[in-house]
C-alpha positions in Angstrom: 9.6 -25.1 -7.4 7.6 -26.3 -4.5 3.8 -25.9 -4.4 3.0 -22.8 -2.3 1.0 -23.5 0.8 -2.4 -21.8 1.0 -1.9 -18.9 3.3 -5.5 -18.8 4.6 -5.2 -22.4 5.7 -1.9 -21.8 7.4 -3.3 -18.7 9.2 -6.4 -20.6 10.3 -4.1 -23.4 11.7 -2.2 -20.7 13.6 -5.6 -19.5 15.0 -6.6 -23.0 16.0 -3.3 -23.7 17.7 -4.1 -21.4 20.7 -0.7 -19.9 20.6 0.2 -16.1 20.7 1.9 -14.6 17.6 3.5 -11.2 17.4 2.7 -9.6 14.1 4.9 -6.7 13.0 3.4 -4.1 10.6 4.9 -4.0 7.1 4.3 -1.4 4.4 5.8 -2.9 1.2 7.2 -6.2 -0.1 10.8 -5.5 1.1 9.8 -4.8 4.7 7.7 -8.0 4.7 10.7 -10.0 3.5 12.9 -8.5 6.3 10.2 -9.4 8.8 10.1 -12.9 7.5 14.0 -13.1 7.7 13.8 -12.0 11.3 11.7 -15.1 12.1 8.2 -13.7 12.4 5.4 -16.2 11.4 2.9 -13.6 10.2 2.8 -9.9 9.3 0.1 -7.2 9.0 -0.1 -4.7 6.1 -1.1 -1.9 8.4 -3.1 0.9 6.9 -1.1 3.7 8.6 2.1 2.5 7.0 0.4 1.9 3.6 -1.1 5.4 3.5 2.0 7.2 4.6 4.4 5.3 2.3 2.2 4.9 -0.7 0.5 8.3 -0.7 2.6 10.4 1.7 -0.6 11.2 3.5 -2.1 10.4 6.9 -4.2 7.3 7.7 -7.5 9.0 7.2 -9.5 7.0 4.7 -7.6 8.3 1.6 -6.3 4.9 0.3 -8.7 3.3 -2.1 -9.7 -0.4 -2.2 -7.7 -1.0 -5.5 -4.6 0.7 -4.0 -4.8 -1.3 -0.8 -5.4 -4.6 -2.6 -2.5 -4.0 -5.1 0.0 -3.2 -2.5 -1.1 -6.0 -0.2 -0.9 -8.4 -3.1 2.7 -7.4 -3.7 3.5 -8.2 0.0 1.7 -11.6 -0.2 3.7 -12.5 -3.3 7.0 -11.6 -1.6 6.8 -13.8 1.4 5.8 -17.3 2.5 4.0 -16.4 5.7 0.4 -15.3 6.2 -0.4 -11.6 5.7 -3.2 -9.9 7.6 -4.8 -7.2 5.4 -6.2 -3.9 6.7 -9.6 -3.5 5.0 -10.5 -0.2 6.7 -14.3 0.2 6.8 -14.8 -2.3 4.0 -14.9 0.7 1.5 -18.6 1.2 1.7 -21.7 -0.6 3.1 -22.3 -4.3 3.6 -22.5 -4.9 -0.2 -19.2 -3.2 -0.8 -17.7 -5.3 2.0 -18.5 -8.4 0.1 -16.4 -7.2 -2.8 -13.6 -6.1 -0.5 -13.4 -9.6 0.9 -13.4 -11.1 -2.6 -10.5 -8.8 -3.7 -8.3 -9.4 -0.7 -8.8 -13.2 -1.1 -7.7 -12.9 -4.7 -4.6 -10.9 -3.5 -3.5 -13.9 -1.4 -4.0 -12.7 2.2 -4.3 -15.1 5.2 -6.7 -12.9 7.0 -8.5 -9.5 6.8 -9.8 -7.0 9.4 -12.6 -4.6 8.9 -13.5 -1.8 11.4 -16.8 -0.3 12.5 -15.8 3.4 11.9 -17.8 5.9 9.9 -16.2 6.5 6.5 -13.9 8.3 5.9 -12.1 6.6 8.8 -8.9 7.5 10.6 -6.1 5.9 12.5 -7.5 4.1 15.5 -5.2 6.0 17.9 -6.1 9.5 16.6 -8.9 11.6 18.1 -12.0 12.4 16.1 -13.2 8.9 15.3 -16.8 8.0 14.8 -18.5 4.6 14.6 -21.5 3.4 12.7 -24.5 1.8 14.5 -24.0 -1.6 16.0 -26.6 -3.0 13.6 -24.9 -1.6 10.5 -21.5 -2.9 11.7 -22.9 -6.4 12.4 -24.5 -6.5 9.0 -21.1 -5.7 7.4 -19.5 -8.6 9.3 -22.4 -11.0 8.3 -21.8 -9.9 4.7 -18.1 -10.5 5.0 -18.8 -14.0 6.4 -21.1 -14.8 3.5 -18.5 -13.7 0.9 -15.7 -15.6 2.8 -17.7 -18.8 3.0 -18.5 -18.7 -0.7 -14.9 -18.0 -1.8 -12.5 -19.4 0.8 -13.8 -20.6 4.2 -10.3 -20.7 5.6 -9.9 -16.9 5.4 -9.6 -15.5 9.0 -12.0 -12.6 9.5 -11.2 -10.1 12.1 -13.8 -7.6 13.4 -12.2 -4.4 14.7 -14.1 -2.3 17.2 -13.2 1.4 17.6 -15.9 2.3 20.1 -13.5 2.9 23.0 -11.8 5.8 21.2 -14.9 7.9 20.1 -16.2 10.8 22.1 -18.0 9.4 25.1 -17.0 5.8 24.2 -16.9 3.4 27.1 -15.4 -0.1 27.7 -19.0 -1.3 28.1 -19.8 -0.1 24.6 -16.8 -1.9 23.3 -17.7 -5.2 25.0 -21.3 -5.0 23.7 -20.2 -4.5 20.2 -17.5 -7.1 20.3 -20.0 -9.7 21.4 -22.3 -8.7 18.6 -19.5 -9.0 16.0 -18.6 -12.4 17.3 -22.2 -13.5 17.0 -22.2 -12.1 13.4 -19.5 -14.7 12.6 -16.1 -12.9 13.0 -13.3 -15.3 13.9 -11.2 -12.8 15.8 -12.1 -9.7 17.7 -9.9 -6.6 17.6 -10.8 -4.1 20.4 -8.8 -1.0 19.3 -7.5 1.8 21.5 -7.8 0.1 24.9 -6.1 2.2 27.6 -4.9 -0.3 30.2 -4.1 -3.9 30.8 -7.2 -4.1 33.0 -9.4 -3.0 30.1 -7.9 -5.7 28.0 -8.4 -8.3 30.7 -12.1 -7.3 31.0 -12.6 -7.7 27.2 -10.9 -11.1 27.3 -13.2 -12.2 30.1 -16.4 -10.8 28.6 -15.9 -11.8 24.9 -15.7 -15.4 24.0 -13.4 -15.1 21.1 -9.7 -15.0 20.1 -8.4 -11.5 20.5 -6.1 -9.2 18.5 -4.3 -6.6 20.6 -2.6 -3.6 19.0 0.2 -2.4 21.4 0.8 1.1 20.0 -0.4 4.7 20.3 -2.7 5.1 23.3 -2.6 1.4 24.2 0.1 0.2 26.5 3.1 -1.7 25.2 2.4 -4.9 27.1 4.8 -7.7 27.4 4.6 -10.9 25.4 4.3 -12.7 28.7 1.2 -10.7 29.5 -0.2 -11.6 26.1 0.4 -15.3 26.5 -1.1 -15.3 29.9 -4.3 -13.8 28.4 -4.1 -16.2 25.5 -4.1 -13.3 23.0 -4.0 -14.6 19.4 -2.3 -11.7 17.6 -0.1 -9.0 19.1 0.3 -6.1 16.6 3.3 -3.8 16.4 1.7 -1.9 13.6 4.1 0.8 12.7 7.4 0.3 14.4 9.3 -0.8 11.3 7.8 2.0 9.2 8.8 4.7 11.8 12.4 3.3 12.1 12.7 3.1 8.3 11.5 6.7 7.9 14.0 7.9 10.6 16.8 6.0 8.9 16.0 7.6 5.5 15.8 11.0 7.1 19.2 10.6 8.8 20.8 9.2 5.7 19.5 11.9 3.3 20.3 14.8 5.6 23.8 13.4 6.1 24.1 12.9 2.3 23.1 16.5 1.7 26.0 17.6 3.9 28.7 15.0 3.1 27.9 14.0 -0.5 30.1 11.1 -1.8 32.1 10.9 1.4 29.1 9.6 3.2 28.9 6.4 1.1 32.6 5.8 1.5 32.2 6.1 5.3 29.1 3.9 5.5 30.6 1.2 3.3 32.9 0.1 6.0 30.3 0.4 8.8 27.9 -2.0 7.1 30.4 -4.5 5.7 29.4 -7.1 8.3 25.7 -6.4 8.2 23.3 -9.2 6.9 22.2 -6.7 4.2 25.7 -5.7 3.1 25.2 -7.9 0.1 22.0 -6.3 -0.9 22.0 -7.8 -4.4 21.9 -11.3 -2.8 19.1 -10.3 -0.4 16.8 -9.1 -3.2 17.4 -12.3 -5.2 19.9 -11.9 -8.0 21.6 -15.3 -7.3 18.2 -17.0 -7.6 17.5 -15.1 -10.8 20.9 -16.4 -12.2 20.0 -20.0 -11.3 16.8 -19.7 -13.3 18.7 -18.2 -16.2 21.1 -21.2 -16.1 18.1 -23.6 -16.2 16.0 -22.0 -18.8 17.9 -19.7 -21.2 19.8 -21.0 -24.2 23.5 -21.6 -23.2 24.9 -19.5 -26.1 22.6 -16.6 -25.3 23.5 -16.8 -21.6 27.3 -16.7 -22.4 26.9 -13.7 -24.6 24.8 -12.0 -22.0 27.5 -12.2 -19.3 30.8 -12.5 -21.1 32.6 -9.1 -20.8 29.7 -7.4 -19.1 30.5 -5.1 -16.2 29.0 -5.1 -12.8 27.8 -7.5 -10.1 27.8 -11.1 -11.3 25.4 -13.4 -9.3 
């Protein structure tokens, strides 16, 4: 088995390359594996998808640090590409932020973003957000940098600014905060909930930092060409896969309630040529069998499979 590359180092190399990377949102290990199979170089464990799929509840600060770290760790273990973690508000004040950074580093992430919202937070594209003072937020990012530098200097720290979406929030507020967060040591700046391409262009001109842009919700779905021209580092599509997966499950289960066994018989032919038609192979049964052949006693292995019924990898 090859030595696994350190994901923080790879992610930092991606940052230093000056290239633009599209980063789909994933919500469990399987969705991350499918994103990797599609050719994406990095993924984000977006908080909206984590909250809705893990808890069945809205992205409103209900997921705990331990829950987020555990699920994100499963995702990191399942793929060989860097995972950007969603650290919400850091789960407390600046001191809590230091432990948040520590725990996500141990989970194996390539990077981590923390936002400047008041706790409990909410999805960045939902009304009713509030932000902490700029001094409190900057202190959190300085604390995150301290913890990062002590544990893994390669970790990419992203500062998310939600000032544009609060009541009375302006682009000027966002730019002022983003500059302060960069000065506090953040590697990447994430101006959330921008409303137009012009607003994004103004942030890029005013803030001397790599930028993460989340093209969802109230923010326009700008083209990859636009992103490359602006030299955006990360382009998030935070919840597309989660929404499509939820719709597919809705459609399947409602059809199953109507058709019962006839549905699977009908679908079997439809998916026979799909890359996931052999689902056992996709989830790794052939690799498991190879390991058994290598490490289990031969007699025990023969007894295990001889005469058994079912899929044989």
